[in-house]
BANUVO-233834 format. One record per residue (C-alpha): residue number from 1; residue in one letter; x, y, z. Coordinates in steps of 0.5 Angstrom, whole numbers. Layout:
% BANUVO-233834
k,r,px,py,pz
NUM,A,X,Y,Z;
...
% end
This chain:
% BANUVO-233834
k,r,px,py,pz
1,X,0,0,0;
2,X,3,7,-2;
3,X,2,13,1;
4,X,-3,15,-4;
5,X,-7,9,-2;
6,X,-6,11,5;
7,X,-9,18,4;
8,X,-15,16,0;
9,X,-17,12,6;
10,X,-16,17,11;
11,X,-19,23,7;
12,X,-24,19,2;
13,X,-28,26,0;
14,X,-21,29,-2;
15,X,-20,31,-9;
16,X,-13,32,-11;
17,X,-11,38,-14;
18,X,-6,37,-20;
19,X,-5,45,-22;
20,X,1,45,-17;
21,X,5,42,-23;
22,X,8,48,-27;
23,X,10,46,-34;
24,X,16,49,-38;
25,X,13,53,-42;
26,X,8,56,-37;
27,X,15,58,-33;
28,X,18,62,-39;
29,X,12,66,-40;
30,X,12,67,-32;
31,X,19,69,-32;
32,X,18,74,-38;
33,X,25,73,-41;
34,X,28,74,-48;
35,X,31,68,-51;
36,X,37,69,-56;
37,X,39,64,-61;
38,X,47,65,-59;
39,X,49,60,-53;
40,X,50,63,-46;
41,X,57,61,-44;
42,X,57,58,-37;
43,X,64,58,-33;
44,X,67,57,-26;
45,X,72,62,-23;
46,X,75,63,-16;
47,X,74,70,-14;
48,X,77,72,-7;
49,X,78,65,-6;
50,X,71,64,-7;
51,X,68,59,-12;
52,X,63,62,-17;
53,X,59,60,-23;
54,X,59,65,-29;
55,X,54,66,-34;
56,X,56,70,-40;
57,X,54,72,-47;
58,X,46,74,-45;
59,X,44,81,-48;
60,X,37,82,-46;
61,X,34,88,-42;
62,X,36,89,-35;
63,X,29,86,-32;
64,X,31,80,-36;
65,X,37,79,-33;
66,X,34,80,-26;
67,X,29,75,-27;
68,X,34,70,-30;
69,X,38,71,-24;
70,X,33,70,-19;
71,X,31,64,-22;
72,X,38,61,-22;
73,X,38,63,-15;
74,X,32,59,-13;
75,X,34,53,-17;
76,X,41,53,-14;
77,X,39,55,-7;
78,X,44,60,-6;
79,X,46,67,-7;
80,X,48,71,-13;
81,X,48,78,-17;
82,X,48,80,-24;
83,X,53,86,-26;
84,X,57,88,-33;
85,X,52,83,-37;
86,X,54,77,-33;
87,X,50,73,-28;
88,X,54,71,-22;
89,X,52,65,-18;
90,X,55,63,-11;
91,X,58,56,-12;
92,X,60,51,-17;
93,X,53,49,-20;
94,X,55,49,-27;
95,X,51,43,-29;
96,X,45,44,-25;
97,X,45,51,-28;
98,X,46,49,-35;
99,X,40,44,-34;
100,X,35,49,-32;
101,X,37,54,-38;
102,X,36,48,-43;
103,X,30,47,-40;
104,X,28,54,-41;
105,X,30,54,-48;
106,X,37,57,-48;
107,X,43,54,-51;
108,X,49,53,-47;
109,X,56,52,-48;
110,X,61,50,-42;
111,X,67,54,-42;
112,X,73,51,-38;
113,X,74,45,-34;
% end
């Protein structure tokens, strides 16, 4: 007996709500960011002894940078910022960031190691 069956026994009148699952297309419209054809460069760098993941090559508006940075911070669970047309995420999250960007619709290119 799995968890779903146990919950149905405890709450027979409950109707599950499956609207919480968000698709990638609705995530993109929710973000309201511009997708570009050129790939984004995702690289690893140490700054002041701290490890950072840097995304370069995005040439959207300032609002787009802000929304994309917020999404990546949320997905990785770390801090970050954007300045000088670069998105800086704290820690080495190249694989996870590239996966998230590819799901949204960006092309990515891993630079370095």
